[in-house]
C-alpha positions in Angstrom: 60.8 155.7 80.8 58.0 154.7 83.1 56.8 153.9 86.6 56.2 150.5 88.3 54.8 149.6 91.6 54.8 146.6 93.9 51.6 146.1 95.9 50.3 143.8 98.6 46.6 142.8 98.0 44.1 145.5 99.3 46.9 147.8 100.5 48.6 150.9 99.1 51.7 150.3 97.0 54.6 149.1 99.1 57.0 150.5 96.5 56.5 152.9 93.6 59.5 153.7 91.4 60.3 155.7 88.3 62.6 154.0 85.8 64.6 155.0 82.7 66.7 153.2 80.2 67.6 153.0 76.6 66.3 151.0 73.6 66.7 150.8 69.9 64.5 149.7 66.9 65.2 146.2 65.6 62.1 145.7 63.4 58.9 147.4 62.5 57.3 148.5 65.7 59.8 146.6 67.9 62.3 148.1 70.3 65.0 146.1 72.0 66.2 146.8 75.5 67.2 145.0 78.7 64.7 142.8 80.6 65.5 144.9 83.7 64.2 148.0 81.9 61.0 146.4 80.4 60.4 144.4 83.7 62.1 146.6 86.3 61.7 144.2 89.2 63.8 141.6 87.3 66.7 140.6 89.5 66.1 143.6 91.8 66.8 142.4 95.3 64.5 144.8 97.1 61.6 144.1 94.7 62.1 140.4 94.8 62.1 140.4 98.6 58.6 142.0 98.6 57.4 139.6 95.8 58.5 136.6 97.9 56.2 138.0 100.7 53.2 138.0 98.4 53.4 141.5 96.7 52.5 141.8 93.1 54.6 143.9 90.6 53.1 145.8 87.8 54.0 148.5 85.3 51.9 151.6 85.6 53.2 153.1 82.3 56.1 152.7 79.9 56.8 155.2 77.1 59.7 155.7 74.7 61.2 159.0 73.4 63.0 159.3 70.1 65.3 162.0 68.8 63.2 164.4 66.6 59.9 163.1 67.9 58.0 165.6 70.0 55.7 163.3 71.9 56.3 160.1 74.0 55.3 156.8 72.3 53.5 154.3 74.5 55.1 150.8 74.4 54.1 147.4 75.7 56.4 144.5 76.6 55.9 141.6 74.1 58.9 139.3 74.6 61.2 138.5 77.5 64.3 136.3 77.4 64.2 133.4 79.9 68.0 133.2 80.0 69.4 136.7 79.3 68.8 140.3 80.3 67.0 141.0 77.0 63.5 142.1 76.1 61.4 143.5 73.3 58.6 146.1 73.6 56.2 147.1 70.8 55.4 150.7 69.9 51.9 152.0 69.2 51.5 154.0 66.0 54.9 152.8 64.9 54.2 153.0 61.1 53.7 156.8 61.4 57.1 157.3 62.9 59.0 155.6 60.0 61.9 154.6 62.3 64.7 152.5 60.7 65.8 149.3 62.4 69.4 148.9 63.3 71.3 146.0 61.7 72.3 143.1 64.0 75.7 141.6 63.4 75.9 138.2 61.8 79.6 137.8 62.6 81.6 136.9 65.7 83.1 139.8 67.6 86.7 139.4 68.8 88.8 140.7 71.7 90.4 144.0 70.8 87.6 145.1 68.4 86.6 148.7 68.5 83.1 149.3 69.9 80.7 152.3 70.3 78.0 152.4 73.0 75.0 154.7 72.4 72.4 155.5 75.0 71.1 157.9 77.6 73.4 157.8 80.6 71.8 159.4 83.7 68.5 159.5 81.8 66.7 162.9 82.0 69.4 164.4 84.2 72.0 163.6 81.6 70.0 165.2 78.9 69.3 168.2 81.0 73.0 168.7 81.7 73.6 168.9 77.9 70.8 171.3 77.3 71.2 175.1 76.8 71.7 177.1 80.1 68.3 178.7 80.0 66.6 175.3 79.6 68.7 173.7 82.3 67.8 176.6 84.7 64.1 176.1 83.9 64.1 172.4 84.5 66.7 172.0 87.3 64.2 173.0 90.0 61.7 170.4 88.9 61.3 167.0 90.5 59.1 165.4 87.8 61.3 163.6 85.3 58.4 162.6 83.1 57.3 166.2 82.5 60.9 167.3 82.1 61.3 164.6 79.4 58.2 165.8 77.6 59.6 169.3 77.6 63.0 168.2 76.3 61.3 166.2 73.5 59.3 169.3 72.5 62.5 171.3 72.3 64.2 168.5 70.2 66.7 167.9 73.1 66.2 164.1 73.3 69.7 163.3 72.1 71.8 160.2 73.0 75.4 160.2 74.0 78.1 157.9 72.5 81.2 156.5 74.1 84.0 154.5 72.5 86.3 151.8 73.5 87.5 148.2 72.8 86.1 144.8 73.4 88.2 143.2 76.2 86.7 139.8 76.6 83.8 137.5 75.5 82.5 134.9 77.9 79.6 132.9 76.5 77.0 135.5 75.6 78.5 138.2 77.7 80.7 140.9 76.3 83.1 143.0 78.4 84.4 146.4 77.0 85.9 149.6 78.3 83.5 152.2 76.7 82.2 154.0 79.8 78.5 154.1 80.7 76.2 155.0 83.5 72.7 154.2 84.9 70.1 155.0 82.2 72.1 153.6 79.3 71.0 150.1 80.0 69.4 148.6 76.8 71.4 150.7 74.4 73.1 149.3 71.3 76.8 148.4 71.3 78.2 148.8 67.7 81.1 147.3 66.0 83.3 149.2 63.5 80.9 148.3 60.7 77.9 150.0 62.4 76.3 146.6 63.3 74.9 145.9 66.8 76.9 143.2 68.5 75.4 143.6 72.0 72.8 145.2 74.2 74.5 147.4 76.9 73.6 145.9 80.3 75.6 147.5 83.1 79.0 148.0 84.6 81.2 146.9 87.4 81.3 149.8 89.8 84.9 151.1 90.3 86.4 149.4 87.3 86.6 151.5 84.2 87.2 148.4 81.9 84.2 146.5 83.2 81.2 147.6 81.1 79.0 144.6 80.3 76.7 143.8 77.4 74.6 140.9 76.3 75.2 139.4 72.8 72.7 140.6 70.2 72.4 137.0 69.0 69.7 136.5 71.7 67.6 139.2 70.1 67.0 137.2 66.9 64.9 134.5 68.7 62.9 137.2 70.5 62.2 139.0 67.3 60.9 135.8 65.7 58.8 135.1 68.8 57.3 138.6 68.8 56.4 138.4 65.1 54.8 134.9 65.5 52.8 136.2 68.5 51.5 139.2 66.5 50.6 137.0 63.5 48.6 134.7 65.7 46.7 137.6 67.3 45.7 139.1 63.9 
């Protein structure tokens, strides 16, 4: 969750937008997500139109919430794929959280395989909808998603949703499956029946229930090596 802005030099922000998405731990201190979550102006038509006119994009803040953790964790983008909608962000104070990395699949997925998608569809609104009635009534009138997220975290109500389906097609590094999803679940893990991550959930084809799209997790392996190498050189 975070906020980004696009600003022309010496002028107020031309655009300021709140963002939300999903991510998952892949190594000590490293969280995988989509590039369009870590760099929200990536392939966003409205943002790119302003950038072509000379505006400069920047993240104001980016934080991660984890189930069972009462406070947001600041994160910083450390690796972006040049070819795929993939990114890695690094957590601050990660050793204290003791979060376990999810295993990436080493095998080849096949059409017809069972899949499970885990994430936060609809972001804060989705978590609010699942909260107890009294909590929902308290937060529903608010228009500040960041403060609502903090309150949900304090109440241990940061809880992901899971949907299930089957892998319909594989085209290069793109996976197509029918497990439903929604905005806010971008960047979540797509599991095979062995509990291994085969893809990073990316989006969906609106109006087509069988058209949920993911990016193969193979692309994450190079990004993880890149992030580790960069950290080693800076130490």
